[in-house]
N, C-alpha and C positions, 0 to 999 in steps of 0.2 A: 933485698926486696924493694928498697927505695929506688935503686938504679933501674930495676926492671919496670917499675911503674913509670919512671921518667921516659924510658925507651918506648913504652906502650903509648904514652901521651904524645910523644913526638911523631910516632908512626901515624896516629889518628889525625894529627894536624896536617901531616904531609898528604894523607889520603884525601882530606877535605880540599886541600889546595889544588889538587890535580883533577877534581871532578869537573868534567866539561860544563861550560856555561849552558849548553842546550839541556843537559840533564837537570841542572838547577831550575831552569825555566819549567821543565816538565814536572819537577817535584812541586813547584809553586802551584801549577795548574791542578795537580792531583789533589793538593790539600784544600783547594777551593771547591773541589767537586763534592756535591752534597752527600752522595752516598758514602764516600770514603770518610768524610769529615764527621758524619753523624752516626754511622753504624759501628761505633767503637765499643759498645757495651756487650754484655753477655748475650749469647744466642738464646733465642726463645725456646729451645728444645727442653727436654725433660731433665737436663743436667743442672738447671739453675738451683739457687738456694732459696730458702723460705723460712719464715718464722716458725712454721710447723712443717716438719720434714715430710709429711705425707701429702701435702696439698697438691692437687692436680686441677688447677683452676680452669673451668670451661668458659667459653664466650658468654657474655651477658645474654639472658633470655633462654639459656639452655636448661633442659631437664635431663639429668643423668641417673644412672643406677647409683644407689647409695653405698655400694660395696663393689669391689672387684669380683665379677662373677666367677673368675677362675679360682678364687679362694674360698667360696662358699657353696653350699648345697641347699637347694629349695626343699624344705621339709614339711611345711604345713600351709594350707591355702586359707584364703579368706572365707568366712561363712560359719555355719553352725559347727560347733565343736564342743564335745563334753557337756552338752546341755546349755551352753551359752554361745553368744555371738563372738567369734574370733574376728576382730575388726581390722586385721592386717595379714601380712604374710610373714613366715619365719624363714630366715636364711642362716643356716648353721655354718659356723666357722670357728677357727681357733680363737681363744681369748687373746685379745690384743690386736686383732685384725682391724685395719683402719676403716672408719665409717666416714662418709663424705656427705656434705650438704647436697641434696638432690637438685636444688635450685637456689638462685639468689634470694635472700630474704633476711629476716630479723629473728633472733632467738627469742621465742616467747617464754620458754622455760628450760631450765637445765638444773638437774639435781635429783633429789630423792623423789620417788613416785610410788604410790601404792600399786602392788602387783608387779611393777617393772623393776623394783629396786632402785634403779636410776634410769633417767630418760633425758632426751633432748627433744624439744618441740620447736619447730621453725614455722614462721608465718611468711607466706609469699604472696605477691600480687601477680597473678598469671592471667593474661588475657582480660585484665580489668577486674578479676575476681579474687577475693581473698581465699587462699588455699593453705592448709596446714599440713606439714608432714611430721610424723612421730617416729622416734628411734628409741626402742625400749630394750631393757635388760643389759644396758651398756656397762662396761667395766670402768672406764674412765671417760671424762669429757674435758674439752679444752676451750669451751666457750662459756659465756654467761648471758643471762637474760638481758635483753636490750641491745645486744651486739649485732651489728650487720655482718652477714656472711655471704660468700660467693659460692655458686655451684662448683663443686669439686674441692672446696676447702675442707680439710679434715676437722671434724667436730667431736669425734668420740672414737672409742674402740669397742669391739664386740666383747661381751661379758656373759656371765651366768648368774646375774643377780635377780632377786625377787622370786616370783613363782615361775621357775624355769627348770626344765628337765635336762638342760645341757646348754653349752655356750651357743648363742645365736643372736642375730639381730631381728627384732620384731619391728616391722616397717608398716606404717599406715599413711594413707592419703585422705584428706578431708576437704573436698570442695566446699566453700562457704566458711571455712575456718573450724577449728576444733570445738569452739564454744557455741557456734551457731549453725554449723553445717552437718553433714552426714558422711560417715566413712564409706569409701567405695573400694572395690577390689583393686589393690595396687598391681596385681600380676600383669595385666595387659600393658600398663605403662612401664613396668619394670622390664618386660620382654622387649618393648619397642625402643627403649632408651639406650644411648651409648654408655659404655663402661667409663669410669673415670679415666681421663686421658685420651679418650677416643672422640671422634666427631662423626655424626651420622646425619646426612642431609635431611632425612625425614623424621628426625626426633620431634616428639610432640609434647604439648602441654598436657598435664593430667586432666582427664575428663571422665564423666560417668560412662561414656560409651567407648572408652579405649582411645588409642592413638588416632590423631587426625590424619587425613590424607594431605600430602604436600599442597600448598595453595597454588591455584592456577596463576599463570603470569598475568600481570595487570597492565603491562605495557601495550599501547595501542597498536604498535606495528612490530611485534617481536618475532614474527615468523621468519624462519631462515629464508634466504634468497632475496631479502630486501636490498634494493640498489643503493650503494653507498656514494654514487655520483651526485645524489640529491643534496643540496646544501642544507645546513642546519637551520631550522626555522628560528626567526628572531625571538619568538616566544619561549624557546627552550634555552637560549644562551647566545654566545657569540663565538665564531671561529675566526674573528678578525686577526690578521697578521700571523696566522698559523701556517706551518709548512704542510705539505700534502699528506704525509703519514699521520700527522696530528689531526688534520681535518677528518681523515678517514676514521680515526678512533672516536672522535667526538660525535660524529654522525652515527656511528655504530652504537654508542652508549645511549643516544637518544632513541634510536629504533628499538633497542633491547629493553630499556627501562622506562622510557616515556616520562610521565608525570610522577613516577616514584622518586625522581630526583628533583631537588629544589631548583638547581641551575647548573649549567655547564659553561665553562670558560677556561681561561688559563693564560692568555697573553697579557702581559703588563710590561711597561717600560722599565720599571724598577724590580729587579729580581732578588733584592735583598742579599746581594753578593753572589748569587748563582745565575748561571747563564740560560737555563732551560726555559724560564718564562719569557725573558726578553727575546730569545731566539725563536720563539714560536714552537717549541718542542714539548710543551707540557700541557696537560689537561687536568683541571680540577673538577671533580664530580661532587657537588655539594649534596649532603645527605640530610633530609628532613628529620627532625626529632632524633638527632644522632645519639643522644644519651640514653634512649630507650632500647629495649631489646629488639624491637622492630627496626629501629634505625641502624643498629649494629648489624643485624641480619642483612639489611639492604646493602650496606657497605661491604660486607663479606661477599655478597653475590657479585657486586661490581668488580671487586678485586679478583675473585676466582674466574670470572668471565674474561677479564683482561689478561690475566696470567695464563689461563688455559689456551688463549689465542695469541700468545706473546710473539710468536714467529710471524703470524699474519700481520699483526699491527706494528711489528718492529719495536717492541717494548724493550726499554733498557732496564727500568726499575719502577716500582710503585711504593707509595707510603700510605699507610692507613693505621690510625690509632697508635701513633708514636712507634710504629714498627716499619722498618725498611725491608722491602721484598725485592732482592735482585733476581733478575732472570737467570736461572741456572745455579743460583746460590742459596744460602741459608738465611732465613729471616733473622733480623737483629733488632733489638730494642734500642731506640734512639735516646739521646740525652733529652732531658726536659727543657723545652724552649720557653715555657712560662705561660702559654695560653692554649686553649682548645684549638684555635685556628692554626697556630704555629706547630702544635703537636699533631696536627692532622686528625683530630677527633671528629671534626665536622665535615670533612671531605676526604675523598680518595684522590691522591695525587699520582699521576702517571706521566713519566717522561719517556719519549720515544726517540728513535733515530729519525729525524724529521723528513729527510728525503728531498729537501729543497722546496722551491716555490713554483716549479713548472707544472701546471695542471694539465697542459696539453698532452704530455706524454704519460700522465698518470693512469694506471690501471686500477680503478677504484674497487672493483669486485663487489661481492654481495655479503650481507651480514652473516658471519659464521655462527655455527651452533656450538653447543657444548660449553664446558667450563672446566677450570682447573681445580686444584686443591691447595691454593696458595695459603689459606688460613690453617690448613691441616697441621703444618709444622708448629704453629703457635698454640695449638690446642693442648699439647703436652707441657706447655710452659708452667713452671712451678713459680707461682707468684704469692707472696705473703698476702693473707687475707686481711690486711690492715689498710687504713686510710680511707675507707668508705665513709662518706659524709664529711670528709675534711674539706671538700670543695662544693660549691653550689652548682646545681644544674644551670646551664646557660639560659638566661632569660626567665628564670623562675621567680625572681624578685625585681622590684623596680631598681633600675641601675644605680640610683643614688644610695641604695641600701647595701649593695653587694660588697663593696670594700670594707664597710664597717662590720658586716656580719662575718666576713672572713677573719677580720682582726679579733672580734669578740669571741669567735669560735675557736681561736687558737690559745685562749687564756689557760684552759685546762683540758685534759684529754676526754673528760666525761661529757663535755658540752660542745657539740658540733655546730657549725654554721647552719646546717639544715634544720636542726632542732630549734635554734633561735629564730630562724625564718618562720617556721610553722607556728611558733609561739607568738611572734608579732602579728601574723595573719589572724590568729585567734583573738589577740588583745585589741588590735586597732585596725586591722585590715590595711596596714601600712599607711594610715592616715593620721594627721594630727588630731589630738583628742583632748577635750576639756574634762573637767572633773565629772566622774560618774557617781552613782548613788553610794558607792563604797568609799568615795573620797580619793579615787585613783585618777591619774591623768597622764597624758603624753602618749607617745608611740608605744611605749612598753608598760604603761599603766602602773606607775609607782604611786603609793600613798606618800604623804608628806614626811612621815617619820622615817620611812625606809629610804626615801630620796635624800634625806639629810645625812645618811650614812654612806650611800653608794653613788649619789648623783654629782659626780665631778664634771667640771668643764674640761675638755680635752683638746689637744692640738691636732694638726692634720695627720699625725702618726698615731693618735690615740693615747698619747701620754697625758697624764693629769697635770693641769696647769693652774688649778685653783683649789680652794679648800672644798671639803665634802659639802654637798648641797649647793655648790655654786653653778652647776650646770643647768641646762635648759631641757626640760622633759620633752619639749616639742622641737628639739634640734636633733637630727638623726644621729650624729656622731656621739653626742652626750648620752642620749637615750639608749643606744645599742651597746655602748661600752659599759654602761651601768648595768644593763640587763645581763651581759656576759659575766661581769664581776659578781653580781648577786647570785646568779645561777651556779657559778663555780664555788662560791662560799657555801651555798646550800648543799651542793654535791659533796663537798669536803666534810661537812657536819654529818650528813646522812650516811656517807660511806663509813665514817668512824663508828657510828652507831650500829651499822650492819656488822662491822668487824667485831665489835664487842658483844654482839648478840642481843642488844636491847631493841633493835628494829629488825623486822623480817621483811624480805623483799621477794616473795614468791613469783612475782611477775617482772622482776628486774628493778633496778634502782631508778630508772628514768621517770617512771610515773610518780615516784616519791619526790624526786627533784621538782617536778611540775606542781605537785600538791603543795610542797613547801613554798613555792613562788606564789601560788594562788591563795593559800590559807595560812601561810607562815610555817617555817620549818618546825616551830614548837609543837604544832598540831601533830606532825609526823612522829616526833620524839615522844610526846605524851602517850600516843596510842600504839606505839611500837610497830607502825606500818602505815598503810594508807588510811587516813582518818575516816571514820564512819559514824562517830557518836553524835553528830549534829546534822540536821536536815540539809543545811547548806553544803555539807560535804557530799551529800548524796546527789542533790539536784544541781550543784554548781561545780564543785571541785572534781568529782568523778568524770562528768562529760568533758570538762575542760581538758583534763589530762588525756582522755581517750581520743578526743578530736585531734589534739596536737600530735600524738604518737601516730595516729592513722594518716595524717597529712604530711608528716615529715619526709616520707620517701620521695614525694614529688619535687622537693627542693634539693635532693641529694644527687650529686654527680656520681655516676657509676663507672667502674673500671678505670679509676684514675690512678 
């Protein structure tokens, strides 16, 4: 065996030595090529892996059917039934059939429920309005209150618990929220929504009047036939140093999408090791509010328009939201480059075969119509529903706070940067703060006795460099790291009490962590849950926790 291995090794060495120099040069160029270098991870098709095997994550902003319609049967409508109001619809299916989150949101409740046996309740912000969805009679659930979930993430399985005549999912929609809104008939929304793993262009947000019509184009000059010989207006961006096919594409994007895009450009002298920007073959379409559902939908439209007209525009490939889309190939997830810009979350990148710089012989043509389905292949992607809230939404906090919130939000898994950001907004509005009437001060409002335990001076990496109490409450680094430490300590104590049964968390543990920060963790332990025995808990601690939880989502980066 040893002699065989030596022979094999010598053969490989000989093979390498005889490779022509031209081929070696070609390989060097190949490995510098962006699409080959970055598209090395698993395809975004439905064959990926996930923390929950049934996940079928949909694009942010989606509303989908909560079950695979091929596996269930509609058995009971919304409305009057057996002398009471049936506030949802029933979808019968075998016990164990996966149930998916209908939209991105937060778990408001998960566990036992009167009548349902067990349920999951999700809260969503859809078109600026709080909306709840209810999933009843479930057999098992795999989420907990306070957890963020994605549309298409498996949250439960169909069961036959509670007051049930057979295994089924009872599904409700509550515009305005379950505690302050009214239930509406989910059937129109259910019928109009895509199944898990599918994409439908006219899928709608839930509303009292059923699915909405697709929005009308808002671009000022989106009509087919627009002349692409007209140069890009300076107000829309720059086509400086671009080749002719690149100019045609950038002009078409302006005519098609207008002011729905922040800016259009692409040429720069430094390509970061890649040639398409310096050579004038790349366009970057900057997406406004790119972390929102609306922003993602705009980017999807740009991508689908470009890929649907790839031959006309001589497109080579595009990149959008850390995904590489080769013309004629399969989308691939790219390696993480470390920022929203480098991962292409804030813009769609398109590289074309440039066509040179001779405009005299260029046949510009007119704006094409139609679009492709470039994002369709990514819809079936199975992505773990974890990591939401691990990063801050771009621009959501003053820049000097962002790195410290990221560090403090990584101390323990229960406390995310977005929660800490919402808490600082509530405590001080991100401003230095002197002592208040309760004796608390600083960005994160510590009283003297608590600061003496958690208020360390920290270095540039957040490591403690002095004794407890040595930090400055009005220094961002010291204040935020102390906030993270204290919140994680509270979370550990309260989680232990929940585990041993001495504290109940019907609305999830997050509100208890916040109550502990505001009123002291002892108040939560003494009362076995959210404290209510003193008027201060009612008029101060309760709205404190509610406001922070309500505002947390705006600081949270989605689909990261």
